CHARMM-style PDB file with segment names, atoms N, HN, CA, C and O in Angstrom:
ATOM      1  N   MET     1      72.751  54.320 147.217  1.00  0.00      PROA
ATOM      2  CA  MET     1      72.733  55.301 147.577  1.00  0.00      PROA
ATOM      3  C   MET     1      73.315  56.135 148.416  1.00  0.00      PROA
ATOM      4  O   MET     1      74.251  56.902 148.191  1.00  0.00      PROA
ATOM      5  N   ASN     2      72.437  55.871 149.869  1.00  0.00      PROA
ATOM      6  HN  ASN     2      71.676  55.248 150.052  1.00  0.00      PROA
ATOM      7  CA  ASN     2      72.812  56.636 151.363  1.00  0.00      PROA
ATOM      8  C   ASN     2      73.881  57.177 151.550  1.00  0.00      PROA
ATOM      9  O   ASN     2      73.989  58.359 151.879  1.00  0.00      PROA
ATOM     10  N   THR     3      75.258  56.038 151.284  1.00  0.00      PROA
ATOM     11  HN  THR     3      75.170  55.079 151.017  1.00  0.00      PROA
ATOM     12  CA  THR     3      76.113  55.209 151.230  1.00  0.00      PROA
ATOM     13  C   THR     3      77.207  56.660 150.656  1.00  0.00      PROA
ATOM     14  O   THR     3      77.954  57.429 151.261  1.00  0.00      PROA
ATOM     15  N   LEU     4      76.743  56.477 148.973  1.00  0.00      PROA
ATOM     16  HN  LEU     4      76.136  55.852 148.482  1.00  0.00      PROA
ATOM     17  CA  LEU     4      77.408  57.677 148.098  1.00  0.00      PROA
ATOM     18  C   LEU     4      76.998  58.963 148.891  1.00  0.00      PROA
ATOM     19  O   LEU     4      77.999  59.599 149.220  1.00  0.00      PROA
ATOM     20  N   LEU     5      76.153  59.373 149.180  1.00  0.00      PROA
ATOM     21  HN  LEU     5      75.340  58.856 148.913  1.00  0.00      PROA
ATOM     22  CA  LEU     5      75.705  60.567 148.832  1.00  0.00      PROA
ATOM     23  C   LEU     5      76.715  61.063 150.482  1.00  0.00      PROA
ATOM     24  O   LEU     5      77.577  61.935 150.371  1.00  0.00      PROA
ATOM     25  N   GLY     6      76.487  60.476 151.716  1.00  0.00      PROA
ATOM     26  HN  GLY     6      75.787  59.767 151.806  1.00  0.00      PROA
ATOM     27  CA  GLY     6      76.790  60.303 152.704  1.00  0.00      PROA
ATOM     28  C   GLY     6      78.618  60.484 152.433  1.00  0.00      PROA
ATOM     29  O   GLY     6      79.240  61.361 153.031  1.00  0.00      PROA
ATOM     30  N   ASN     7      79.309  59.508 151.447  1.00  0.00      PROA
ATOM     31  HN  ASN     7      78.803  58.795 150.961  1.00  0.00      PROA
ATOM     32  CA  ASN     7      80.641  60.151 151.155  1.00  0.00      PROA
ATOM     33  C   ASN     7      81.206  61.269 150.303  1.00  0.00      PROA
ATOM     34  O   ASN     7      82.335  61.742 150.178  1.00  0.00      PROA
ATOM     35  N   LEU     8      79.679  61.601 149.601  1.00  0.00      PROA
ATOM     36  HN  LEU     8      78.762  61.217 149.702  1.00  0.00      PROA
ATOM     37  CA  LEU     8      80.001  62.725 148.735  1.00  0.00      PROA
ATOM     38  C   LEU     8      80.164  63.925 149.629  1.00  0.00      PROA
ATOM     39  O   LEU     8      80.920  64.879 149.442  1.00  0.00      PROA
ATOM     40  N   ILE     9      79.148  63.679 150.857  1.00  0.00      PROA
ATOM     41  HN  ILE     9      78.534  62.904 151.010  1.00  0.00      PROA
ATOM     42  CA  ILE     9      79.326  64.927 151.326  1.00  0.00      PROA
ATOM     43  C   ILE     9      80.391  65.367 152.278  1.00  0.00      PROA
ATOM     44  O   ILE     9      80.696  66.543 152.471  1.00  0.00      PROA
ATOM     45  N   GLU    10      81.208  63.798 153.154  1.00  0.00      PROA
ATOM     46  HN  GLU    10      80.960  62.842 152.998  1.00  0.00      PROA
ATOM     47  CA  GLU    10      82.132  64.246 154.135  1.00  0.00      PROA
ATOM     48  C   GLU    10      83.525  64.482 152.711  1.00  0.00      PROA
ATOM     49  O   GLU    10      84.695  64.723 153.006  1.00  0.00      PROA
ATOM     50  N   GLU    11      83.117  64.365 151.504  1.00  0.00      PROA
ATOM     51  HN  GLU    11      82.166  64.169 151.265  1.00  0.00      PROA
ATOM     52  CA  GLU    11      84.575  64.373 150.680  1.00  0.00      PROA
ATOM     53  C   GLU    11      84.430  66.155 150.424  1.00  0.00      PROA
ATOM     54  O   GLU    11      85.457  66.814 150.262  1.00  0.00      PROA
ATOM     55  N   LYS    12      83.249  66.726 150.413  1.00  0.00      PROA
ATOM     56  HN  LYS    12      82.414  66.191 150.545  1.00  0.00      PROA
ATOM     57  CA  LYS    12      83.059  67.888 149.859  1.00  0.00      PROA
ATOM     58  C   LYS    12      83.719  68.692 150.980  1.00  0.00      PROA
ATOM     59  O   LYS    12      84.480  69.608 150.667  1.00  0.00      PROA
ATOM     60  N   GLN    13      83.479  68.410 152.275  1.00  0.00      PROA
ATOM     61  HN  GLN    13      82.861  67.666 152.529  1.00  0.00      PROA
ATOM     62  CA  GLN    13      83.610  69.063 153.693  1.00  0.00      PROA
ATOM     63  C   GLN    13      84.985  69.393 153.463  1.00  0.00      PROA
ATOM     64  O   GLN    13      85.362  70.477 153.017  1.00  0.00      PROA
ATOM     65  N   ARG    14      85.877  68.239 153.839  1.00  0.00      PROA
ATOM     66  HN  ARG    14      85.572  67.358 154.201  1.00  0.00      PROA
ATOM     67  CA  ARG    14      87.215  67.712 153.621  1.00  0.00      PROA
ATOM     68  C   ARG    14      87.932  68.439 152.613  1.00  0.00      PROA
ATOM     69  O   ARG    14      88.882  69.149 152.944  1.00  0.00      PROA
ATOM     70  N   LEU    15      87.585  68.337 151.450  1.00  0.00      PROA
ATOM     71  HN  LEU    15      86.813  67.760 151.181  1.00  0.00      PROA
ATOM     72  CA  LEU    15      87.736  69.742 150.700  1.00  0.00      PROA
ATOM     73  C   LEU    15      87.407  71.142 150.988  1.00  0.00      PROA
ATOM     74  O   LEU    15      88.306  71.881 150.588  1.00  0.00      PROA
ATOM     75  N   ARG    16      86.651  71.624 151.417  1.00  0.00      PROA
ATOM     76  HN  ARG    16      85.921  71.024 151.742  1.00  0.00      PROA
ATOM     77  CA  ARG    16      86.215  72.962 151.735  1.00  0.00      PROA
ATOM     78  C   ARG    16      87.544  73.021 152.626  1.00  0.00      PROA
ATOM     79  O   ARG    16      88.619  73.559 152.362  1.00  0.00      PROA
ATOM     80  N   THR    17      87.208  72.420 153.583  1.00  0.00      PROA
ATOM     81  HN  THR    17      86.335  71.984 153.798  1.00  0.00      PROA
ATOM     82  CA  THR    17      88.882  72.657 154.850  1.00  0.00      PROA
ATOM     83  C   THR    17      89.796  72.225 153.975  1.00  0.00      PROA
ATOM     84  O   THR    17      89.022  71.635 153.222  1.00  0.00      PROA
ATOM     85  N   GLN    18      90.538  72.115 153.641  1.00  0.00      PROA
ATOM     86  HN  GLN    18      91.167  72.594 154.253  1.00  0.00      PROA
ATOM     87  CA  GLN    18      91.973  71.980 152.634  1.00  0.00      PROA
ATOM     88  C   GLN    18      92.341  73.536 151.541  1.00  0.00      PROA
ATOM     89  O   GLN    18      93.314  74.218 151.220  1.00  0.00      PROA
ATOM     90  N   LEU    19      90.610  73.470 151.254  1.00  0.00      PROA
ATOM     91  HN  LEU    19      89.819  72.915 151.515  1.00  0.00      PROA
ATOM     92  CA  LEU    19      90.428  74.970 150.607  1.00  0.00      PROA
ATOM     93  C   LEU    19      90.692  76.210 151.475  1.00  0.00      PROA
ATOM     94  O   LEU    19      91.305  77.167 151.002  1.00  0.00      PROA
ATOM     95  N   VAL    20      90.333  76.207 152.469  1.00  0.00      PROA
ATOM     96  HN  VAL    20      89.834  75.430 152.853  1.00  0.00      PROA
ATOM     97  CA  VAL    20      90.502  77.240 153.502  1.00  0.00      PROA
ATOM     98  C   VAL    20      92.124  76.888 153.532  1.00  0.00      PROA
ATOM     99  O   VAL    20      92.886  77.577 152.854  1.00  0.00      PROA
ATOM    100  N   GLN    21      92.549  75.963 154.215  1.00  0.00      PROA
ATOM    101  HN  GLN    21      91.931  75.404 154.767  1.00  0.00      PROA
ATOM    102  CA  GLN    21      94.169  76.079 154.695  1.00  0.00      PROA
ATOM    103  C   GLN    21      94.791  76.608 153.364  1.00  0.00      PROA
ATOM    104  O   GLN    21      95.712  77.412 153.513  1.00  0.00      PROA
ATOM    105  N   VAL    22      94.417  76.267 152.015  1.00  0.00      PROA
ATOM    106  HN  VAL    22      93.670  75.614 151.894  1.00  0.00      PROA
ATOM    107  CA  VAL    22      95.200  76.873 150.622  1.00  0.00      PROA
ATOM    108  C   VAL    22      95.123  78.345 151.637  1.00  0.00      PROA
ATOM    109  O   VAL    22      95.784  78.804 152.568  1.00  0.00      PROA
ATOM    110  N   GLN    23      94.107  78.685 150.977  1.00  0.00      PROA
ATOM    111  HN  GLN    23      93.570  78.312 150.221  1.00  0.00      PROA
ATOM    112  CA  GLN    23      93.865  80.217 151.125  1.00  0.00      PROA
ATOM    113  C   GLN    23      94.789  80.699 152.278  1.00  0.00      PROA
ATOM    114  O   GLN    23      95.513  81.620 151.901  1.00  0.00      PROA
ATOM    115  N   THR    24      94.914  80.455 153.166  1.00  0.00      PROA
ATOM    116  HN  THR    24      94.325  79.707 153.473  1.00  0.00      PROA
ATOM    117  CA  THR    24      95.392  81.134 154.612  1.00  0.00      PROA
ATOM    118  C   THR    24      96.790  81.011 154.100  1.00  0.00      PROA
ATOM    119  O   THR    24      97.593  81.939 154.197  1.00  0.00      PROA
ATOM    120  N   MET    25      97.087  79.813 153.531  1.00  0.00      PROA
ATOM    121  HN  MET    25      96.434  79.059 153.452  1.00  0.00      PROA
ATOM    122  CA  MET    25      98.628  79.501 153.369  1.00  0.00      PROA
ATOM    123  C   MET    25      98.941  80.602 152.087  1.00  0.00      PROA
ATOM    124  O   MET    25      99.847  81.421 152.244  1.00  0.00      PROA
ATOM    125  N   LEU    26      98.143  80.583 150.799  1.00  0.00      PROA
ATOM    126  HN  LEU    26      97.407  79.918 150.671  1.00  0.00      PROA
ATOM    127  CA  LEU    26      98.429  82.176 149.821  1.00  0.00      PROA
ATOM    128  C   LEU    26      98.230  83.219 150.731  1.00  0.00      PROA
ATOM    129  O   LEU    26      99.129  84.051 150.607  1.00  0.00      PROA
ATOM    130  N   ARG    27      97.286  83.560 151.734  1.00  0.00      PROA
ATOM    131  HN  ARG    27      96.556  82.884 151.835  1.00  0.00      PROA
ATOM    132  CA  ARG    27      97.151  84.596 152.478  1.00  0.00      PROA
ATOM    133  C   ARG    27      98.609  85.286 152.655  1.00  0.00      PROA
ATOM    134  O   ARG    27      99.172  86.225 152.091  1.00  0.00      PROA
ATOM    135  N   LEU    28      99.066  84.135 153.997  1.00  0.00      PROA
ATOM    136  HN  LEU    28      98.609  83.372 154.456  1.00  0.00      PROA
ATOM    137  CA  LEU    28     100.663  83.948 155.008  1.00  0.00      PROA
ATOM    138  C   LEU    28     101.967  84.675 153.421  1.00  0.00      PROA
ATOM    139  O   LEU    28     102.499  85.785 153.411  1.00  0.00      PROA
ATOM    140  N   ILE    29     102.077  83.800 152.555  1.00  0.00      PROA
ATOM    141  HN  ILE    29     101.645  82.899 152.563  1.00  0.00      PROA
ATOM    142  CA  ILE    29     102.887  83.736 151.300  1.00  0.00      PROA
ATOM    143  C   ILE    29     102.866  85.242 150.761  1.00  0.00      PROA
ATOM    144  O   ILE    29     103.939  85.811 150.556  1.00  0.00      PROA
ATOM    145  N   ASP    30     101.619  85.905 150.526  1.00  0.00      PROA
ATOM    146  HN  ASP    30     100.748  85.443 150.692  1.00  0.00      PROA
ATOM    147  CA  ASP    30     101.805  87.314 150.138  1.00  0.00      PROA
ATOM    148  C   ASP    30     102.195  88.291 150.871  1.00  0.00      PROA
ATOM    149  O   ASP    30     102.824  89.189 150.312  1.00  0.00      PROA
ATOM    150  N   ASP    31     101.922  88.384 152.349  1.00  0.00      PROA
ATOM    151  HN  ASP    31     101.411  87.654 152.803  1.00  0.00      PROA
ATOM    152  CA  ASP    31     101.973  88.843 153.470  1.00  0.00      PROA
ATOM    153  C   ASP    31     103.660  89.131 153.189  1.00  0.00      PROA
ATOM    154  O   ASP    31     104.149  90.238 152.963  1.00  0.00      PROA
ATOM    155  N   ARG    32     104.538  87.585 153.283  1.00  0.00      PROA
ATOM    156  HN  ARG    32     104.140  86.686 153.467  1.00  0.00      PROA
ATOM    157  CA  ARG    32     105.523  87.627 152.991  1.00  0.00      PROA
ATOM    158  C   ARG    32     106.041  88.270 151.940  1.00  0.00      PROA
ATOM    159  O   ARG    32     106.823  89.207 152.100  1.00  0.00      PROA
ATOM    160  N   ILE    33     105.614  87.785 150.591  1.00  0.00      PROA
ATOM    161  HN  ILE    33     104.978  87.024 150.461  1.00  0.00      PROA
ATOM    162  CA  ILE    33     106.790  88.698 149.579  1.00  0.00      PROA
ATOM    163  C   ILE    33     106.095  90.519 149.311  1.00  0.00      PROA
ATOM    164  O   ILE    33     106.529  91.332 148.495  1.00  0.00      PROA
ATOM    165  N   LEU    34     104.820  90.741 150.393  1.00  0.00      PROA
ATOM    166  HN  LEU    34     104.467  90.080 151.056  1.00  0.00      PROA
ATOM    167  CA  LEU    34     105.127  92.187 150.753  1.00  0.00      PROA
ATOM    168  C   LEU    34     105.822  93.059 151.637  1.00  0.00      PROA
ATOM    169  O   LEU    34     105.822  94.290 151.645  1.00  0.00      PROA
ATOM    170  N   GLU    35     106.505  92.134 152.493  1.00  0.00      PROA
ATOM    171  HN  GLU    35     106.505  91.134 152.486  1.00  0.00      PROA
ATOM    172  CA  GLU    35     107.779  92.214 153.643  1.00  0.00      PROA
ATOM    173  C   GLU    35     108.755  92.199 152.815  1.00  0.00      PROA
ATOM    174  O   GLU    35     109.662  93.011 152.997  1.00  0.00      PROA
ATOM    175  N   GLU    36     108.798  91.614 152.108  1.00  0.00      PROA
ATOM    176  HN  GLU    36     108.062  90.954 151.961  1.00  0.00      PROA
ATOM    177  CA  GLU    36     110.446  91.348 151.268  1.00  0.00      PROA
ATOM    178  C   GLU    36     110.129  92.614 150.190  1.00  0.00      PROA
ATOM    179  O   GLU    36     111.016  93.466 150.241  1.00  0.00      PROA
ATOM    180  N   LEU    37     109.474  92.797 149.605  1.00  0.00      PROA
ATOM    181  HN  LEU    37     108.753  92.105 149.564  1.00  0.00      PROA
ATOM    182  CA  LEU    37     109.579  93.849 148.816  1.00  0.00      PROA
ATOM    183  C   LEU    37     110.071  95.487 149.723  1.00  0.00      PROA
ATOM    184  O   LEU    37     111.064  96.210 149.809  1.00  0.00      PROA
ATOM    185  N   LEU    38     109.104  95.450 150.090  1.00  0.00      PROA
ATOM    186  HN  LEU    38     108.298  94.863 150.021  1.00  0.00      PROA
ATOM    187  CA  LEU    38     109.480  96.367 151.126  1.00  0.00      PROA
ATOM    188  C   LEU    38     110.841  96.736 151.567  1.00  0.00      PROA
ATOM    189  O   LEU    38     111.446  97.806 151.505  1.00  0.00      PROA
ATOM    190  N   MET    39     111.209  95.419 152.091  1.00  0.00      PROA
ATOM    191  HN  MET    39     110.717  94.550 152.141  1.00  0.00      PROA
ATOM    192  CA  MET    39     112.319  95.835 152.977  1.00  0.00      PROA
ATOM    193  C   MET    39     113.362  95.883 152.060  1.00  0.00      PROA
ATOM    194  O   MET    39     114.358  96.492 152.453  1.00  0.00      PROA
ATOM    195  N   GLU    40     113.432  95.065 150.146  1.00  0.00      PROA
ATOM    196  HN  GLU    40     112.623  94.571 149.827  1.00  0.00      PROA
ATOM    197  CA  GLU    40     114.913  94.991 149.166  1.00  0.00      PROA
ATOM    198  C   GLU    40     114.229  97.028 148.820  1.00  0.00      PROA
ATOM    199  O   GLU    40     115.120  97.732 148.342  1.00  0.00      PROA
ATOM    200  N   LEU    41     113.011  97.677 149.027  1.00  0.00      PROA
ATOM    201  HN  LEU    41     112.288  97.106 149.415  1.00  0.00      PROA
ATOM    202  CA  LEU    41     112.886  98.884 148.799  1.00  0.00      PROA
ATOM    203  C   LEU    41     113.789  99.700 149.293  1.00  0.00      PROA
ATOM    204  O   LEU    41     114.590 100.404 148.679  1.00  0.00      PROA
ATOM    205  N   GLU    42     113.576  99.539 150.823  1.00  0.00      PROA
ATOM    206  HN  GLU    42     112.925  98.967 151.322  1.00  0.00      PROA
ATOM    207  CA  GLU    42     114.623 100.421 151.581  1.00  0.00      PROA
ATOM    208  C   GLU    42     115.537 100.532 151.464  1.00  0.00      PROA
ATOM    209  O   GLU    42     116.105 101.611 151.300  1.00  0.00      PROA
ATOM    210  N   SER    43     116.238  99.030 151.519  1.00  0.00      PROA
ATOM    211  HN  SER    43     115.776  98.153 151.652  1.00  0.00      PROA
ATOM    212  CA  SER    43     117.228  98.529 151.759  1.00  0.00      PROA
ATOM    213  C   SER    43     118.166  99.813 150.239  1.00  0.00      PROA
ATOM    214  O   SER    43     119.253 100.338 150.479  1.00  0.00      PROA
ATOM    215  N   ASN    44     117.523 100.002 149.056  1.00  0.00      PROA
ATOM    216  HN  ASN    44     116.640  99.575 148.861  1.00  0.00      PROA
ATOM    217  CA  ASN    44     118.384 100.243 147.941  1.00  0.00      PROA
ATOM    218  C   ASN    44     117.853 101.834 148.135  1.00  0.00      PROA
ATOM    219  O   ASN    44     118.625 102.601 147.560  1.00  0.00      PROA
ATOM    220  N   ASP    45     117.030 102.340 148.624  1.00  0.00      PROA
ATOM    221  HN  ASP    45     116.403 101.717 149.091  1.00  0.00      PROA
ATOM    222  CA  ASP    45     116.840 103.685 148.701  1.00  0.00      PROA
ATOM    223  C   ASP    45     116.990 104.033 150.039  1.00  0.00      PROA
ATOM    224  O   ASP    45     117.365 103.215 150.879  1.00  0.00      PROA
ATOM    225  N   GLU    46     116.693 105.316 150.320  1.00  0.00      PROA
ATOM    226  HN  GLU    46     116.387 105.980 149.638  1.00  0.00      PROA
ATOM    227  CA  GLU    46     116.285 105.823 151.542  1.00  0.00      PROA
ATOM    228  C   GLU    46     114.705 105.114 151.622  1.00  0.00      PROA
ATOM    229  O   GLU    46     113.804 104.826 150.834  1.00  0.00      PROA
ATOM    230  N   PRO    47     114.986 105.029 153.131  1.00  0.00      PROA
ATOM    231  CA  PRO    47     113.562 104.523 154.055  1.00  0.00      PROA
ATOM    232  C   PRO    47     112.584 105.723 153.659  1.00  0.00      PROA
ATOM    233  O   PRO    47     112.797 106.923 153.482  1.00  0.00      PROA
ATOM    234  N   VAL    48     110.911 104.585 153.555  1.00  0.00      PROA
ATOM    235  HN  VAL    48     110.739 103.611 153.698  1.00  0.00      PROA
ATOM    236  CA  VAL    48     110.278 104.926 152.956  1.00  0.00      PROA
ATOM    237  C   VAL    48     109.712 106.368 153.402  1.00  0.00      PROA
ATOM    238  O   VAL    48     109.329 107.362 152.786  1.00  0.00      PROA
ATOM    239  N   ALA    49     109.859 105.962 154.975  1.00  0.00      PROA
ATOM    240  HN  ALA    49     110.170 105.154 155.475  1.00  0.00      PROA
ATOM    241  CA  ALA    49     109.125 106.996 155.745  1.00  0.00      PROA
ATOM    242  C   ALA    49     110.339 108.172 155.332  1.00  0.00      PROA
ATOM    243  O   ALA    49     109.906 109.225 155.800  1.00  0.00      PROA
ATOM    244  N   LYS    50     111.583 108.427 154.702  1.00  0.00      PROA
ATOM    245  HN  LYS    50     111.934 107.571 154.321  1.00  0.00      PROA
ATOM    246  CA  LYS    50     112.077 109.319 154.906  1.00  0.00      PROA
ATOM    247  C   LYS    50     111.343 110.479 153.267  1.00  0.00      PROA
ATOM    248  O   LYS    50     111.296 111.693 153.068  1.00  0.00      PROA
ATOM    249  N   LYS    51     110.894 109.218 152.429  1.00  0.00      PROA
ATOM    250  HN  LYS    51     110.932 108.231 152.591  1.00  0.00      PROA
ATOM    251  CA  LYS    51     110.999 109.771 151.305  1.00  0.00      PROA
ATOM    252  C   LYS    51     110.079 110.315 151.715  1.00  0.00      PROA
ATOM    253  O   LYS    51     110.439 111.487 151.603  1.00  0.00      PROA
ATOM    254  N   VAL    52     108.349 110.352 152.450  1.00  0.00      PROA
ATOM    255  HN  VAL    52     108.056 109.400 152.541  1.00  0.00      PROA
ATOM    256  CA  VAL    52     107.084 110.700 152.511  1.00  0.00      PROA
ATOM    257  C   VAL    52     107.526 111.926 153.220  1.00  0.00      PROA
ATOM    258  O   VAL    52     106.931 112.922 152.808  1.00  0.00      PROA
ATOM    259  N   ASP    53     108.280 112.129 154.042  1.00  0.00      PROA
ATOM    260  HN  ASP    53     108.764 111.320 154.377  1.00  0.00      PROA
ATOM    261  CA  ASP    53     108.660 113.404 154.928  1.00  0.00      PROA
ATOM    262  C   ASP    53     109.233 114.919 153.747  1.00  0.00      PROA
ATOM    263  O   ASP    53     108.990 116.125 153.710  1.00  0.00      PROA
ATOM    264  N   GLN    54     110.132 113.887 152.884  1.00  0.00      PROA
ATOM    265  HN  GLN    54     110.330 112.907 152.914  1.00  0.00      PROA
ATOM    266  CA  GLN    54     111.176 115.251 151.797  1.00  0.00      PROA
ATOM    267  C   GLN    54     109.519 115.204 151.266  1.00  0.00      PROA
ATOM    268  O   GLN    54     109.259 116.272 151.820  1.00  0.00      PROA
ATOM    269  N   ARG    55     108.656 114.951 150.853  1.00  0.00      PROA
ATOM    270  HN  ARG    55     108.868 114.084 150.402  1.00  0.00      PROA
ATOM    271  CA  ARG    55     107.686 115.789 150.078  1.00  0.00      PROA
ATOM    272  C   ARG    55     106.712 116.697 150.499  1.00  0.00      PROA
ATOM    273  OT1 ARG    55     106.015 117.284 149.671  1.00  0.00      PROA
TER     274      ARG     55
END
């Protein structure tokens, strides 16, 4: 029983570590998507800063 409990605790820690890594990767991907969307907006229109100045 103790071996099973130890194995479960180790597996939980490995999974938690993997979860943190995946969450970090997802945040990086979200940041990149946002950058790409902003660049596309600016290339299709006037720069965002120019639009804000004109208001």
